[in-house]
N, C-alpha and C positions, 0 to 999 in steps of 0.2 A: 295359716302361714307358715307353721313349722312343716306341714303335709307338703307344699308346693315346693319349700326349700329342700326338702329330703329328694324330692321328685327331681328337681335341677339337678343336683348334686349326682343323683344316680344316672339321669342319662348323660351326663360328662362323662362319668368313669366307661359307661357302655361304649360310647364312641370313641373314647381313647383305646378301648380295647380293641375296638373293631379297627381301627385304623392302624394300630400297631402290628396285627394278625396281618392286613393287608399289606403292610410295608414290607412283612418277611416273604410273601409268597414269590416273588420276584428271584429272590435268593434261593429259596426252596425249588423252585423249577430251575435254577442254574444250575444248583447242586445234583438235580437230578437228571440232566444232561448229560449223556455218555460223553467222555474227553478221550483225544487222541494226541499223540505226540509226531512231529514231523522232524528227522534228522536229517544231518547231509555228510556225505562221504564224498568232495570233491577234490582230487589230486592223489598223491601216493598215500599209499597206507604204512602211518608213521605211528611213533608211541605218542605224541599230541593228539593225534586223530583217535587212537584207542582208547586213552583216557577219558576225552569227550564222549563218545559213544558208549563205552561201558558204562560210564557213571550215569547218562542220561537214560538208558535203559532201564539200569537197575532203580533209577528214580521213580519211573514212569511204571514199572512194574509193582514196586511199593505202594505208589498211589494207586492201582488198580485200575489203570486205563484200560480201554477198551481194545485198542490197538495202537502199534508204532510202524510208521513208515520210515524205512531209510533210504532215500536217494542217494543213488551210485553212481558217480563218473570217476571212475579210477584206471589207472594203468598198471596196478599191482602195488607191491611194497613190500614191508618186510614180514617174516613168518613170526615172530615174536608177538609183532603188533595185530596181525591177522588172528591168531589164536586167540589173543585176549578179547578182540571183538566176538568171536564165535563163542566162545565161553560164557560171555553174558548174554548172548541169543540164548544157548541152550540152558540155562538156568533161570530166565524170566518166565514169570507167570502171565505176562502180555504179550500177545502174539507179535513177532517183528515180521512185518511185510517188506520185503528188498524191492526196489523199485528202480531199475536203470533209467534215468530221467536227467535230462530232456531229450529229446530228437538228436541224435547223432551223438550220444555220449557211450560210453563202454563200461565195461565191469570185465576187466581183463585180469589173469594172474590171480592173486592173491583175492581181487573182487569175486571171481566165479568161486571159490571156496566159501567166501561169505554168504555168497546166494545159496549155495547151496545147504549151508547153516540154517536159514532161516526158515521160518514157519511157512511165510507163501513167498515165492518169486515171482516177480512181474517184471516187464521192460516195456519200455516205449516202441513205437515204429520208429524203424531206423536207427537201432542201436545193435550192438554185438557185445558178443562176451566169448571167452576160451582164452587160449595161450597160457596155460596154466603150468607150463613145464618150470620147475625148480631151477634156480640159477645158483650154483655154488660160487660165492663171490669170496675175495680173500681180505674183505676189511672187517666189517660187523659179522658177517656169514649168515647164512640163513640156516637155522638149526631144521634139523630131520624132523617133520610133523609127527606127532603122536596118533595112531589111529583112535577115531572116537569109539567107544566101548557100546554096543549095542546088543540086546538081547539077542541070544542065538547065534551071535557071529564072532565070538571073541576069537576063535581059531582060524578065521576067515582070511587074514592076512598071511599067516603061515601056510595055509593050503594053498593059495594062490602064489606064492613064490616057489613053493614045492612045484607046482605045475610048470611054471616057466624054468625055474632052474635045477629041477631035479634032484638031487641029495646037495645039502648046504655044503660048501667046501669053505675051508678058512679062509678068512680076505685079508688081503695085504692091504693095511691101511694107507699105505704109503704110494698105493696105486690110486692116481687118480679117477680113472676110468670105473674101478670097484666103489670109489667114493661115491660119485655120481650115480653110480647104479642103486646103490642102497638108498640115496636120497630119493631118487625117482620111485623106487618100489615105495618106501614108506609114506610119500606124497599120495601115490596112489590107493594104498591103505586108508589112508586118512580121508579123503575125499570120496571113496566107495563107502566108507561106513557113514558119512554124512548123507549120501545120497539112499542108503539103504534107511537110514532113519526116518529120512522126509519123504520117501516113495518115490524119488525122481530116477533118472536113467543114470546108472552107475556105470555101463558101458561106454556110453559117449563121454562123461566126466573122464575115464581111464584115458580115453583118445585124447582127450584136451591137456592131459599130465604127459602122457608120453610123446617125444619127441616123435614127430615135428610139430605137434602141439596144433590141434583143431581149433577151429573159430566158427562160430555160426551167428547169423541175424536173429533177430527175436522171432520172426515168424518161424524160422527153424528150429529154433528153442522150444517153440510152444508145442509145435508136430512131433519132436524128439521126445518130449516131457522132462525136459530140463528145467521148465517154467510152469506157472498154472496159469498165468493172466498176460496178456497183451493190452495194454491199456492207453489210450490216445493222452489223457491227462489225470491229475488227482480226481476228478468228480468220477470219471470212468471208472477208476481204479477203485474206488469206494463203493460205486454200486455193484461192481462183478464181486467184489470182497463180501458184500451182504449175505450173511446165511450160510458161508463157508464154515466147515468144521475144521478145526487143527489141533494137534496133540501139542501141549505147552508143558513145563516142568511140574505143572500143579494137576494135570490131566485135561480131558477134553475140553474146548471150548468153541462154541458158536458165535460167530462174528456177527455183531449188528451194528451195522456203520453206516446205515442209512440217514442217521441225524446226528452224526458224532462230529463235536465240535473239535478241529484239528488247531492245536498251536504249534509254531515254528520255534524250535529252541536252537540258537545259534552256539557256538564255542564262545569260551571265555576269551577275554582280550590276550591274555598270557598264553592261551592254546593257540590264538591266533597267529602270535607274533611268532611262537616255537614251529606253528604249522607252516607261516612264511619261510622261515631258515631251513624246513626240512624240505628244501625243494632244489632238483639238481641243478637247475638256472641259478639261481642263487647263491648255492655252494661253488659253482664254477665262478661266478664275478667275484665272489668275496675272496677265493684262493689266488686269482688273477690279481686281483687289487692289492692283496695283502703281500704277495711275492715282488710284485713292481716298487711298491713303498718301501719295502726294507731295500731292494736294490738301490733305488734312487737314494735312499737315507745314507748307505754306506759310501756310496761316489760322492756325495755332497754333504758331509758331516754337518750337524749344528743345524739342519733344515727344520727338523722336529715334527712338522706336520707330516710329511712323506711317510716317516718313521711310526709315527704315532696311529695314523691311518692304516698302514699295513699291520701293524701289529694287533689291532683289534678287529681287522677283517680278517686274519690268520685265524683268531681265537674264534670268531663266529664261524668260519667255514669248518674247523676242526669239530664244532659241536653239529655242522651239517653232516658232517659225516659219520659221528656216530649212530645217527638216527637214519642213516640211507647206506643201502648196500652198494658197495664197492669195491674195485679191485686193487689190492695193494700194490701188486705190478705196477699198472698203469699209472698209480699215484707216485710211485718210484721214478717211472718215467718223466713225470712232468716235473718233478724236483730237479732230477739231472737236468733236463730242459733249461730250467732258471739258472741251476749252476752254470751251464755253460753260456748262457746269455750275459750272466754275471762276468764270466771271465773275458767275453768279448768288450764288454764294457771297460773292465780296467787294463786288460791288456789287447788293445786292437789287434785283429787279426786279418784285416781284410774282410770280415763279415762272415767267414767261412763256418766256424765254429757258433756263430750268433745264427747264421741260418738252420745250423744242425741244432740248435737249443730251441729254437722256434717250433722246426719238425717235431721231435720230440714231445715237447709241450702241447702242441696241437692235438698231435694222433694220441696222448694220453689222456687230454682232456674229453676229446669224443669218445673213446673206449671206455672212462672210467666206469660209468654206471652200465646198469645191464641194457640191453635193447629197448625196453619198455619204459625207461628212464632216461633215454640219452639225452644229452646237451643238445639246445636248440643250435640249428646250422646257422643261423643267422647270429647268434650269439657267439659260436666257436669262431666265425669269420672275423667280428669286431676285437676278440681277445687276441687273434692273431695279428691283425692290423696294429693293435695298441702296442704288442709288442717290437712290430717292426717300426713304428715310429717312434719309440723309446730308443732303437736302436740307431737309428739313423741321426736322430738328434744328437746323442752323444757322440758318433763318429764325427758330424760336423764341427762339435764343438773340442774334440781331440785334435782336428785337423786344423782348426783355427789355432789353438793354442799352439801346436809344432810349428807352425809358420813364422813365428816369432823367434824361434830358436831360443835355446836358454837364455833365460832372463834373470839376472843377479842385480844387486844393489838399486841403484837409481834407476836403471832401465825396467827393472820389474814392475814400477810403478806407473811408468810413463803409458798413456794411451787407455788407462783405465778409467771407469767411469763411477761417479760416486753421487752424494747429493750434499748441498749445503745445510748444515747445521745452524751457523749462527753468523751473520756478514753485515760489517759497517760500511754502509754505503759513502760515507765520507772519506775514509781512509782506504778503501778498496781494499780492506783485507777481513779477515774471518777465518772461521773452521768449517771443516767438511768432513765426511765420513766416506771412506775408501775402503772398499774390501773389509768392512767391519771396523776400521782402525779411524782414531779421529787425528786428522793434521790440520797444522795452520797453513792458510793457504792466502793468496792475493791473486788480483785480476784486474783487468783493465776495463772488463765488462762490469755493467751494473747486474748485480745479482740478489735473488730474494731466497728466503729459508725454505728448504724443501726443493729447490729447484736441482734439475738435473746438470752435473758439469763433466768435463773430462779433462784429466791432467796431460799437460803438453809439456811440461818440463819442471826440473828441480831445482831449486835454490837452497844448498843447505839442507834445513830440514823445515824448509817452506816449500809449499808446492806451488808451482804456477799453473793457472786453471783457466779455461772459458767455458762457457755455456755450451752444455753438448747438442748435438744436431738430433733434431726431432726424431731422425730414422734411427736412432740409437736405442730407443726403447722397443718393448715388445719381444719380439725373436731375438734380437742381437742381446738383449739384458738375460733372456733365458739360456742361450748358449752360454753367456759370461758364467752364470750361475753354476754351469756343471764343470768349470774350471777346477783345477784343484787349486787353493788358496796358497801364495806364496807370501814370507814375509818380507818386507818392504824395508831394507835397511838403509838408511840413507849415508 
């Protein structure tokens, strides 16, 4: 009996151990499976995008992942942000593969530099790259890129500049052409350093940087040695990457991507919000809303809502300007245009000053950002139309107010509209609100609280009122709200 009991307990223990081991097998197999990360650069190269990419590249490298796929569709962006991304790629132990995707995408300007800095560059069919000439803007400004140091080429930038320019002469920093030339030379040295380090076409890269900025399709890029792969989709890309050897920060690594489990990592919610505001179209909308709101608030003090919306919009617009390359001169033209529009509103000049203001604002808005980051034409047209509607609305209000001539005393309150606050149907008297002031009133018509009324006469300090016509709502009340308020003394 004792032996049977021991055998039973022994069998139960063995069964439990076998089940425990079997339960860990899927986890062991999952841990043994190679992993990779998919990141996305969709839009301008900005600080939020750089924070997201540099953080996730470093994290994937720390985890020892097999590969990082960086999908790119960008018009370019800030040099500082571009360099942050490239530095994280150069420091990564995990190979970073840039992939211009989906079909129809592009990797222009700063995107080309990022491609040249990656371990493997790939593009989907019907995509393009190039147009990497640096644009010197008056806002945040683009820094002069620093050449990437590589073995045996420390003197390459200087030797190349000597071939182009001969003996180096003192440069007048006040000369815009000289400064632009220096920026282009530094940009050429920077991308040539990346090209030599990665074994890519340095001569074509220089053509993409120097004016008039070359651009090529994915097939041309493959033929010229700008990229290594043209892939239809991610599956095709992973198949072509398998067995390829690359040089990482920790040494050579042969990719084994046939059975890699890819995980897509998105930016954080905060980075998405900041990235949303780091958009030229959003910046244009915010600046237009902000200036319009403040002008309306100044015209009709006490409205609160236009002023609040305007102030918040301007703060957000100025944040956008901090992370986007813009021209200070063009921003100055926009501000001057808004000043002229305000002058037209407060001192009507038959529309001439207002039209000049709208023209300056529209021109400044369209040329505020570099060509690759230009504001959408439809948005530009909408902004100009909105400004025109504002001017017409105010002009109509001014014409209507002038049609009454100067109003003083009892004349000032006649024909004004208001609402019933409290009403006694038995006596036909009560209180009304007109132009924000509380008045005693009487009427022969039965009225209800909150009903719209119109002042027809004044009897001492009592208003004689009647029910306002239905047509008096809507547009007429909007026009009336634009009138400067006058005190109505009885």
